[in-house]
Biopython code that builds the backbone (N, CA, C, O; Angstrom):
import numpy as np
from Bio.PDB.StructureBuilder import StructureBuilder

atoms = [
    (1, "MET", "N", (-9.717, 22.934, 14.251)),
    (1, "MET", "CA", (-10.376, 23.770, 13.013)),
    (1, "MET", "C", (-11.720, 22.996, 12.304)),
    (1, "MET", "O", (-11.613, 21.865, 11.829)),
    (2, "SER", "N", (-12.808, 23.645, 12.299)),
    (2, "SER", "CA", (-13.680, 23.198, 11.848)),
    (2, "SER", "C", (-13.374, 23.439, 9.915)),
    (2, "SER", "O", (-12.788, 24.316, 9.280)),
    (3, "LEU", "N", (-14.266, 21.907, 9.424)),
    (3, "LEU", "CA", (-13.742, 22.208, 8.091)),
    (3, "LEU", "C", (-16.169, 22.397, 7.556)),
    (3, "LEU", "O", (-16.808, 22.017, 6.575)),
    (4, "SER", "N", (-16.383, 22.777, 8.221)),
    (4, "SER", "CA", (-17.533, 22.687, 8.038)),
    (4, "SER", "C", (-18.131, 23.613, 6.994)),
    (4, "SER", "O", (-19.184, 23.261, 6.463)),
    (5, "TRP", "N", (-17.584, 24.728, 6.658)),
    (5, "TRP", "CA", (-17.712, 25.826, 5.435)),
    (5, "TRP", "C", (-17.079, 24.822, 4.496)),
    (5, "TRP", "O", (-16.615, 25.641, 3.703)),
    (6, "MET", "N", (-16.708, 23.609, 3.988)),
    (6, "MET", "CA", (-16.610, 22.714, 2.677)),
    (6, "MET", "C", (-17.857, 21.744, 2.863)),
    (6, "MET", "O", (-18.466, 21.367, 1.862)),
    (7, "ALA", "N", (-18.290, 21.288, 4.292)),
    (7, "ALA", "CA", (-19.110, 20.341, 4.324)),
    (7, "ALA", "C", (-17.487, 19.057, 3.800)),
    (7, "ALA", "O", (-17.144, 18.366, 2.841)),
    (8, "TRP", "N", (-17.015, 19.406, 5.108)),
    (8, "TRP", "CA", (-15.322, 18.362, 4.382)),
    (8, "TRP", "C", (-15.897, 16.981, 6.078)),
    (8, "TRP", "O", (-16.116, 17.253, 7.258)),
    (9, "THR", "N", (-15.928, 15.825, 5.439)),
    (9, "THR", "CA", (-15.262, 15.064, 7.052)),
    (9, "THR", "C", (-13.900, 15.197, 6.886)),
    (9, "THR", "O", (-13.140, 15.611, 6.011)),
    (10, "TRP", "N", (-13.793, 14.549, 8.389)),
    (10, "TRP", "CA", (-12.247, 14.553, 8.558)),
    (10, "TRP", "C", (-11.608, 12.893, 7.552)),
    (10, "TRP", "O", (-10.411, 12.607, 7.522)),
    (11, "GLN", "N", (-12.345, 12.310, 7.073)),
    (11, "GLN", "CA", (-11.571, 11.210, 6.402)),
    (11, "GLN", "C", (-11.495, 12.411, 5.617)),
    (11, "GLN", "O", (-10.878, 13.147, 6.388)),
    (12, "THR", "N", (-11.781, 13.255, 4.322)),
    (12, "THR", "CA", (-11.706, 13.932, 3.572)),
    (12, "THR", "C", (-10.514, 14.563, 3.593)),
    (12, "THR", "O", (-9.560, 14.638, 2.819)),
    (13, "ALA", "N", (-10.878, 15.148, 5.016)),
    (13, "ALA", "CA", (-9.572, 16.465, 5.043)),
    (13, "ALA", "C", (-8.081, 15.016, 5.363)),
    (13, "ALA", "O", (-6.941, 15.333, 5.022)),
    (14, "THR", "N", (-8.277, 13.810, 5.894)),
    (14, "THR", "CA", (-7.147, 12.942, 5.990)),
    (14, "THR", "C", (-6.060, 12.919, 4.717)),
    (14, "THR", "O", (-4.897, 13.287, 4.548)),
    (15, "PHE", "N", (-7.585, 11.979, 3.547)),
    (15, "PHE", "CA", (-7.036, 12.130, 2.426)),
    (15, "PHE", "C", (-6.043, 13.221, 2.036)),
    (15, "PHE", "O", (-4.838, 12.975, 1.971)),
    (16, "PHE", "N", (-6.515, 14.345, 1.794)),
    (16, "PHE", "CA", (-6.144, 15.253, 0.790)),
    (16, "PHE", "C", (-4.715, 15.787, 1.825)),
    (16, "PHE", "O", (-3.766, 16.205, 1.163)),
    (17, "ILE", "N", (-4.607, 15.787, 2.750)),
    (17, "ILE", "CA", (-3.061, 15.966, 3.766)),
    (17, "ILE", "C", (-2.377, 14.728, 3.575)),
    (17, "ILE", "O", (-1.208, 14.750, 3.190)),
    (18, "LEU", "N", (-2.974, 13.636, 3.801)),
    (18, "LEU", "CA", (-1.836, 12.360, 3.477)),
    (18, "LEU", "C", (-1.474, 11.979, 1.092)),
    (18, "LEU", "O", (-0.680, 11.339, 0.403)),
    (19, "LEU", "N", (-2.639, 12.866, 0.881)),
    (19, "LEU", "CA", (-2.159, 12.839, -0.702)),
    (19, "LEU", "C", (-0.558, 14.275, -1.165)),
    (19, "LEU", "O", (0.444, 14.501, -1.843)),
    (20, "ALA", "N", (-1.532, 14.793, -0.079)),
    (20, "ALA", "CA", (0.141, 16.644, 0.099)),
    (20, "ALA", "C", (0.741, 15.748, 0.655)),
    (20, "ALA", "O", (0.477, 15.171, -0.400)),
    (21, "MET", "N", (1.353, 14.949, 1.315)),
    (21, "MET", "CA", (2.113, 14.418, 2.361)),
    (21, "MET", "C", (2.658, 13.985, 1.204)),
    (21, "MET", "O", (3.341, 14.813, 0.602)),
    (22, "VAL", "N", (2.524, 12.752, 0.661)),
    (22, "VAL", "CA", (3.064, 11.994, -0.614)),
    (22, "VAL", "C", (3.776, 12.609, -1.768)),
    (22, "VAL", "O", (4.897, 12.239, -2.120)),
    (23, "LEU", "N", (2.996, 13.700, -2.436)),
    (23, "LEU", "CA", (3.287, 14.176, -3.347)),
    (23, "LEU", "C", (5.049, 15.049, -2.827)),
    (23, "LEU", "O", (6.124, 15.146, -3.418)),
    (24, "ALA", "N", (4.497, 15.584, -1.306)),
    (24, "ALA", "CA", (6.362, 16.376, -1.268)),
    (24, "ALA", "C", (6.895, 15.167, -0.721)),
    (24, "ALA", "O", (7.781, 15.075, -1.570)),
    (25, "GLY", "N", (7.021, 14.484, -0.229)),
    (25, "GLY", "CA", (7.567, 12.867, -0.536)),
    (25, "GLY", "C", (8.288, 12.899, -1.555)),
    (25, "GLY", "O", (9.494, 13.049, -1.354)),
    (26, "MET", "N", (8.071, 12.842, -2.195)),
    (26, "MET", "CA", (8.214, 12.102, -3.917)),
    (26, "MET", "C", (8.980, 13.667, -4.028)),
    (26, "MET", "O", (10.076, 13.421, -4.532)),
    (27, "GLY", "N", (8.895, 14.962, -3.812)),
    (27, "GLY", "CA", (9.704, 15.254, -4.199)),
    (27, "GLY", "C", (11.505, 15.728, -3.374)),
    (27, "GLY", "O", (12.536, 16.257, -3.791)),
    (28, "LEU", "N", (11.209, 15.371, -2.555)),
    (28, "LEU", "CA", (11.741, 15.252, -1.488)),
    (28, "LEU", "C", (12.821, 14.106, -1.979)),
    (28, "LEU", "O", (13.975, 14.524, -2.072)),
    (29, "TRP", "N", (12.598, 12.662, -2.318)),
    (29, "TRP", "CA", (13.113, 12.063, -3.371)),
    (29, "TRP", "C", (13.667, 12.427, -4.208)),
    (29, "TRP", "O", (14.883, 12.276, -4.332)),
    (30, "GLU", "N", (12.661, 13.220, -5.310)),
    (30, "GLU", "CA", (13.832, 13.429, -6.753)),
    (30, "GLU", "C", (14.731, 14.046, -6.650)),
    (30, "GLU", "O", (15.561, 14.359, -7.504)),
    (31, "TRP", "N", (14.623, 14.478, -4.792)),
    (31, "TRP", "CA", (15.712, 16.041, -5.168)),
    (31, "TRP", "C", (17.343, 15.654, -4.038)),
    (31, "TRP", "O", (18.489, 16.097, -3.981)),
    (32, "LYS", "N", (16.361, 14.369, -3.156)),
    (32, "LYS", "CA", (17.646, 13.636, -3.027)),
    (32, "LYS", "C", (18.529, 12.922, -3.598)),
    (32, "LYS", "O", (19.756, 13.021, -3.605)),
    (33, "ARG", "N", (17.625, 11.977, -4.219)),
    (33, "ARG", "CA", (17.969, 10.908, -5.730)),
    (33, "ARG", "C", (17.888, 11.779, -6.257)),
    (33, "ARG", "O", (17.361, 12.651, -5.566)),
    (34, "PRO", "N", (18.343, 12.352, -7.999)),
    (34, "PRO", "CA", (17.113, 12.179, -8.571)),
    (34, "PRO", "C", (16.832, 10.931, -9.649)),
    (34, "PRO", "O", (17.728, 10.099, -9.796)),
    (35, "GLY", "N", (16.325, 10.878, -9.956)),
    (35, "GLY", "CA", (15.656, 9.900, -10.865)),
    (35, "GLY", "C", (15.926, 8.871, -12.081)),
    (35, "GLY", "O", (15.598, 7.700, -12.276)),
    (36, "GLY", "N", (16.773, 9.956, -12.916)),
    (36, "GLY", "CA", (17.607, 9.423, -14.112)),
    (36, "GLY", "C", (17.446, 9.076, -15.037)),
    (36, "GLY", "O", (17.560, 9.938, -15.909)),
    (37, "ASN", "N", (17.175, 8.013, -15.395)),
    (37, "ASN", "CA", (17.200, 7.570, -16.642)),
    (37, "ASN", "C", (15.286, 7.253, -16.627)),
    (37, "ASN", "O", (14.961, 6.874, -15.502)),
    (38, "PRO", "N", (14.737, 7.291, -17.068)),
    (38, "PRO", "CA", (12.999, 6.324, -16.885)),
    (38, "PRO", "C", (13.620, 4.200, -17.052)),
    (38, "PRO", "O", (14.679, 3.597, -17.225)),
    (39, "ARG", "N", (12.801, 4.006, -16.941)),
    (39, "ARG", "CA", (12.730, 2.607, -16.988)),
    (39, "ARG", "C", (11.704, 2.336, -17.429)),
    (39, "ARG", "O", (10.677, 2.961, -17.165)),
    (40, "ARG", "N", (11.772, 1.236, -18.280)),
    (40, "ARG", "CA", (10.819, 0.365, -19.331)),
    (40, "ARG", "C", (10.297, -1.094, -18.359)),
    (40, "ARG", "O", (10.754, -2.093, -17.803)),
    (41, "GLY", "N", (8.915, -0.311, -18.658)),
    (41, "GLY", "CA", (8.446, -1.537, -17.571)),
    (41, "GLY", "C", (7.513, -3.246, -18.347)),
    (41, "GLY", "O", (7.864, -4.152, -19.102)),
    (42, "ILE", "N", (6.786, -3.039, -17.912)),
    (42, "ILE", "CA", (5.842, -4.898, -18.169)),
    (42, "ILE", "C", (4.617, -3.923, -19.145)),
    (42, "ILE", "O", (3.735, -4.363, -19.882)),
    (43, "PHE", "N", (4.887, -2.788, -18.890)),
    (43, "PHE", "CA", (3.537, -2.517, -20.174)),
    (43, "PHE", "C", (4.013, -1.821, -21.534)),
    (43, "PHE", "O", (3.370, -1.380, -22.486)),
    (44, "GLY", "N", (5.349, -1.887, -21.270)),
    (44, "GLY", "CA", (6.342, -0.734, -22.507)),
    (44, "GLY", "C", (6.163, 0.773, -22.448)),
    (44, "GLY", "O", (5.867, 1.585, -23.324)),
    (45, "LEU", "N", (6.480, 0.927, -20.925)),
    (45, "LEU", "CA", (6.218, 2.519, -20.924)),
    (45, "LEU", "C", (7.321, 2.767, -20.361)),
    (45, "LEU", "O", (7.749, 2.169, -19.374)),
    (46, "ASP", "N", (8.116, 4.087, -21.216)),
    (46, "ASP", "CA", (9.190, 4.510, -20.123)),
    (46, "ASP", "C", (8.096, 5.512, -19.399)),
    (46, "ASP", "O", (7.329, 6.384, -19.807)),
    (47, "THR", "N", (8.631, 4.566, -17.274)),
    (47, "THR", "CA", (8.233, 5.908, -16.192)),
    (47, "THR", "C", (9.376, 6.238, -15.942)),
    (47, "THR", "O", (10.463, 5.794, -16.310)),
    (48, "THR", "N", (9.073, 7.075, -15.270)),
    (48, "THR", "CA", (10.382, 7.954, -14.013)),
    (48, "THR", "C", (8.481, 8.170, -12.848)),
    (48, "THR", "O", (7.296, 8.399, -13.091)),
    (49, "ARG", "N", (9.552, 7.840, -11.375)),
    (49, "ARG", "CA", (8.616, 8.119, -10.443)),
    (49, "ARG", "C", (7.850, 8.300, -10.363)),
    (49, "ARG", "O", (6.879, 7.609, -10.054)),
    (50, "GLY", "N", (8.026, 9.998, -10.774)),
    (50, "GLY", "CA", (6.530, 11.201, -11.182)),
    (50, "GLY", "C", (5.233, 10.261, -11.912)),
    (50, "GLY", "O", (4.051, 10.389, -11.592)),
    (51, "ASP", "N", (5.690, 9.414, -12.836)),
    (51, "ASP", "CA", (4.772, 8.545, -13.466)),
    (51, "ASP", "C", (4.143, 7.651, -12.960)),
    (51, "ASP", "O", (2.951, 7.871, -12.741)),
    (52, "ARG", "N", (4.617, 6.564, -12.662)),
    (52, "ARG", "CA", (4.342, 5.719, -11.240)),
    (52, "ARG", "C", (3.713, 6.195, -10.921)),
    (52, "ARG", "O", (2.750, 6.381, -11.664)),
    (53, "LEU", "N", (3.698, 6.711, -9.765)),
    (53, "LEU", "CA", (3.316, 7.634, -8.864)),
    (53, "LEU", "C", (1.505, 7.945, -9.259)),
    (53, "LEU", "O", (0.510, 7.751, -8.561)),
    (54, "PHE", "N", (1.691, 8.680, -11.140)),
    (54, "PHE", "CA", (0.471, 9.086, -11.364)),
    (54, "PHE", "C", (-0.146, 7.659, -12.040)),
    (54, "PHE", "O", (-1.313, 7.332, -12.260)),
    (55, "ILE", "N", (0.711, 7.181, -12.199)),
    (55, "ILE", "CA", (-0.559, 5.651, -12.698)),
    (55, "ILE", "C", (-0.914, 5.085, -11.248)),
    (55, "ILE", "O", (-2.088, 4.919, -10.918)),
    (56, "THR", "N", (0.558, 4.688, -10.076)),
    (56, "THR", "CA", (-0.829, 4.954, -9.041)),
    (56, "THR", "C", (-2.032, 5.096, -8.260)),
    (56, "THR", "O", (-3.011, 4.400, -7.990)),
    (57, "LEU", "N", (-1.689, 6.016, -8.050)),
    (57, "LEU", "CA", (-2.729, 7.449, -7.707)),
    (57, "LEU", "C", (-3.693, 6.566, -8.958)),
    (57, "LEU", "O", (-4.102, 5.506, -8.483)),
    (58, "LEU", "N", (-4.028, 6.731, -10.089)),
    (58, "LEU", "CA", (-4.909, 6.988, -10.595)),
    (58, "LEU", "C", (-6.161, 5.338, -11.037)),
    (58, "LEU", "O", (-7.359, 5.309, -11.318)),
    (59, "GLY", "N", (-5.219, 4.328, -10.911)),
    (59, "GLY", "CA", (-5.466, 3.639, -11.470)),
    (59, "GLY", "C", (-6.477, 3.343, -9.817)),
    (59, "GLY", "O", (-7.696, 3.223, -9.939)),
    (60, "SER", "N", (-5.620, 3.219, -7.871)),
    (60, "SER", "CA", (-6.150, 3.486, -7.135)),
    (60, "SER", "C", (-7.375, 3.974, -7.851)),
    (60, "SER", "O", (-7.881, 3.371, -8.798)),
    (61, "GLY", "N", (-7.616, 4.576, -7.583)),
    (61, "GLY", "CA", (-8.915, 5.736, -7.823)),
    (61, "GLY", "C", (-9.938, 4.814, -8.766)),
    (61, "GLY", "O", (-11.103, 4.892, -8.375)),
    (62, "PHE", "N", (-9.775, 4.107, -9.726)),
    (62, "PHE", "CA", (-10.934, 3.322, -10.619)),
    (62, "PHE", "C", (-10.924, 1.704, -9.398)),
    (62, "PHE", "O", (-11.983, 1.093, -9.256)),
    (63, "ILE", "N", (-9.821, 1.295, -8.759)),
    (63, "ILE", "CA", (-10.097, 0.136, -8.105)),
    (63, "ILE", "C", (-11.472, 0.933, -6.661)),
    (63, "ILE", "O", (-12.630, 0.880, -6.248)),
    (64, "ALA", "N", (-10.601, 1.353, -6.550)),
    (64, "ALA", "CA", (-11.921, 2.347, -4.896)),
    (64, "ALA", "C", (-13.401, 2.411, -6.036)),
    (64, "ALA", "O", (-14.184, 1.462, -6.080)),
    (65, "LEU", "N", (-13.578, 3.603, -6.845)),
    (65, "LEU", "CA", (-14.471, 3.086, -7.346)),
    (65, "LEU", "C", (-16.186, 2.091, -7.788)),
    (65, "LEU", "O", (-17.403, 2.138, -7.611)),
    (66, "GLY", "N", (-14.495, 0.833, -8.813)),
    (66, "GLY", "CA", (-15.135, -0.245, -8.844)),
    (66, "GLY", "C", (-15.356, -1.004, -8.052)),
    (66, "GLY", "O", (-16.028, -1.993, -8.347)),
    (67, "TRP", "N", (-14.782, -0.780, -6.523)),
    (67, "TRP", "CA", (-15.220, -1.529, -5.338)),
    (67, "TRP", "C", (-16.869, -1.136, -4.953)),
    (67, "TRP", "O", (-17.884, -1.830, -4.885)),
    (68, "LEU", "N", (-16.695, -0.166, -4.813)),
    (68, "LEU", "CA", (-17.537, 1.105, -4.432)),
    (68, "LEU", "C", (-19.085, -0.019, -5.294)),
    (68, "LEU", "O", (-19.894, -0.839, -4.861)),
    (69, "SER", "N", (-18.834, 0.495, -6.421)),
    (69, "SER", "CA", (-19.899, 0.147, -7.533)),
    (69, "SER", "C", (-19.905, -1.285, -7.317)),
    (69, "SER", "O", (-20.595, -1.870, -8.152)),
    (70, "PHE", "N", (-19.571, -1.735, -6.799)),
    (70, "PHE", "CA", (-19.991, -3.304, -7.205)),
    (70, "PHE", "C", (-19.313, -4.111, -5.300)),
    (70, "PHE", "O", (-19.011, -5.304, -5.273)),
    (71, "ILE", "N", (-19.251, -3.644, -4.592)),
    (71, "ILE", "CA", (-19.097, -4.214, -4.029)),
    (71, "ILE", "C", (-19.632, -3.875, -2.421)),
    (71, "ILE", "O", (-19.990, -4.727, -1.608)),
    (72, "GLY", "N", (-19.583, -2.472, -2.214)),
    (72, "GLY", "CA", (-20.069, -1.881, -1.549)),
    (72, "GLY", "C", (-19.052, -0.581, -0.661)),
    (72, "GLY", "O", (-18.159, 0.168, -1.056)),
    (73, "SER", "N", (-19.934, -0.851, 1.136)),
    (73, "SER", "CA", (-19.061, -0.221, 2.539)),
    (73, "SER", "C", (-18.907, -1.912, 2.940)),
    (73, "SER", "O", (-19.799, -2.697, 2.619)),
    (74, "PRO", "N", (-18.049, -2.225, 3.450)),
    (74, "PRO", "CA", (-16.459, -0.633, 3.672)),
    (74, "PRO", "C", (-15.761, -1.526, 3.226)),
    (74, "PRO", "O", (-15.608, -2.748, 3.213)),
    (75, "PRO", "N", (-15.040, 0.215, 2.544)),
    (75, "PRO", "CA", (-13.930, 0.073, 1.249)),
    (75, "PRO", "C", (-12.817, -0.260, 1.596)),
    (75, "PRO", "O", (-11.947, 0.019, 0.771)),
    (76, "TYR", "N", (-12.435, -0.825, 2.629)),
    (76, "TYR", "CA", (-10.789, -2.160, 3.366)),
    (76, "TYR", "C", (-9.937, -2.849, 2.457)),
    (76, "TYR", "O", (-8.716, -2.985, 2.376)),
    (77, "GLY", "N", (-11.463, -3.468, 1.423)),
    (77, "GLY", "CA", (-11.008, -4.847, 0.988)),
    (77, "GLY", "C", (-9.692, -3.753, -0.882)),
    (77, "GLY", "O", (-8.712, -3.848, -1.620)),
    (78, "ALA", "N", (-10.554, -3.159, -0.598)),
    (78, "ALA", "CA", (-10.402, -2.006, -1.532)),
    (78, "ALA", "C", (-9.207, -1.236, -1.484)),
    (78, "ALA", "O", (-8.787, -0.873, -2.583)),
    (79, "LEU", "N", (-8.374, -0.804, -0.200)),
    (79, "LEU", "CA", (-7.454, -0.105, 0.013)),
    (79, "LEU", "C", (-6.144, -1.239, 0.106)),
    (79, "LEU", "O", (-4.985, -0.826, 0.115)),
    (80, "VAL", "N", (-6.486, -2.804, 0.177)),
    (80, "VAL", "CA", (-5.916, -3.579, 0.657)),
    (80, "VAL", "C", (-5.277, -4.214, -1.467)),
    (80, "VAL", "O", (-4.320, -4.811, -1.960)),
    (81, "ILE", "N", (-6.561, -3.562, -1.960)),
    (81, "ILE", "CA", (-5.900, -4.164, -3.579)),
    (81, "ILE", "C", (-4.792, -2.858, -3.932)),
    (81, "ILE", "O", (-3.668, -2.970, -4.422)),
    (82, "CYS", "N", (-5.336, -1.894, -3.613)),
    (82, "CYS", "CA", (-5.144, -0.150, -3.955)),
    (82, "CYS", "C", (-2.878, -0.342, -3.560)),
    (82, "CYS", "O", (-1.766, -0.027, -3.986)),
    (83, "ALA", "N", (-3.680, -1.149, -2.378)),
    (83, "ALA", "CA", (-1.776, -1.346, -1.941)),
    (83, "ALA", "C", (-1.062, -2.311, -2.565)),
    (83, "ALA", "O", (0.150, -2.450, -2.407)),
    (84, "LEU", "N", (-1.944, -3.193, -3.480)),
    (84, "LEU", "CA", (-0.678, -4.690, -4.200)),
    (84, "LEU", "C", (-0.595, -3.652, -5.310)),
    (84, "LEU", "O", (0.554, -3.213, -5.336)),
    (85, "TRP", "N", (-1.345, -3.104, -6.214)),
    (85, "TRP", "CA", (-1.881, -2.418, -7.383)),
    (85, "TRP", "C", (-0.214, -1.413, -6.990)),
    (85, "TRP", "O", (0.726, -1.547, -7.774)),
    (86, "ALA", "N", (-0.072, -0.525, -5.803)),
    (86, "ALA", "CA", (1.019, -0.196, -5.933)),
    (86, "ALA", "C", (2.182, -0.194, -5.227)),
    (86, "ALA", "O", (2.875, 0.738, -4.818)),
    (87, "ILE", "N", (2.307, -1.516, -5.134)),
    (87, "ILE", "CA", (2.886, -2.824, -4.851)),
    (87, "ILE", "C", (3.910, -2.647, -6.081)),
    (87, "ILE", "O", (4.969, -2.087, -6.365)),
    (88, "PHE", "N", (2.835, -3.551, -6.675)),
    (88, "PHE", "CA", (2.876, -3.618, -8.860)),
    (88, "PHE", "C", (3.791, -2.646, -9.631)),
    (88, "PHE", "O", (4.708, -2.759, -10.444)),
    (89, "VAL", "N", (3.106, -1.597, -8.991)),
    (89, "VAL", "CA", (3.077, -0.614, -10.238)),
    (89, "VAL", "C", (4.327, 0.036, -9.878)),
    (89, "VAL", "O", (5.041, 0.176, -10.870)),
    (90, "PHE", "N", (4.702, 0.362, -9.094)),
    (90, "PHE", "CA", (6.489, 0.333, -8.591)),
    (90, "PHE", "C", (7.484, -0.600, -8.927)),
    (90, "PHE", "O", (8.642, -0.319, -9.236)),
    (91, "ARG", "N", (7.022, -1.643, -8.860)),
    (91, "ARG", "CA", (8.637, -2.721, -9.038)),
    (91, "ARG", "C", (8.215, -3.174, -10.228)),
    (91, "ARG", "O", (8.479, -4.376, -10.223)),
    (92, "ARG", "N", (7.684, -2.872, -11.294)),
    (92, "ARG", "CA", (7.204, -3.801, -12.127)),
    (92, "ARG", "C", (6.842, -2.719, -13.400)),
    (92, "ARG", "O", (7.245, -3.127, -14.489)),
    (93, "VAL", "N", (6.104, -1.332, -13.426)),
    (93, "VAL", "CA", (5.794, -0.342, -14.708)),
    (93, "VAL", "C", (6.943, 0.460, -14.615)),
    (93, "VAL", "O", (7.125, 1.373, -15.420)),
]
sb = StructureBuilder()
sb.init_structure("model")
sb.init_model(0)
sb.init_chain("A")
sb.init_seg("    ")
for serial, (resi, resn, name, xyz) in enumerate(atoms, 1):
    if name == "N":
        sb.init_residue(resn, " ", resi, " ")
    sb.init_atom(name, np.array(xyz, "f"), 0.0, 1.0, " ", f" {name:<3s}", serial, name[0])
structure = sb.get_structure()
């Protein structure tokens, strides 16, 4: 499959495929075990699983952009910080 029609790289395609897999996984999780009542986290927000996923993805985007702005390539450190952010959000927020 050639991605040259959009000037995509394999890394970009992988990112969007993984994003689609995460969204599908969250949909299956919600279907198998409905989330029930929202829970209140340390930020004082009532959040569901979907809300926490959105907060995780939005925060990870800002972390990655900040990493590239202040530190540059390679962004492996940002990946570690994003993983820690995701764990924090799903456990505490």
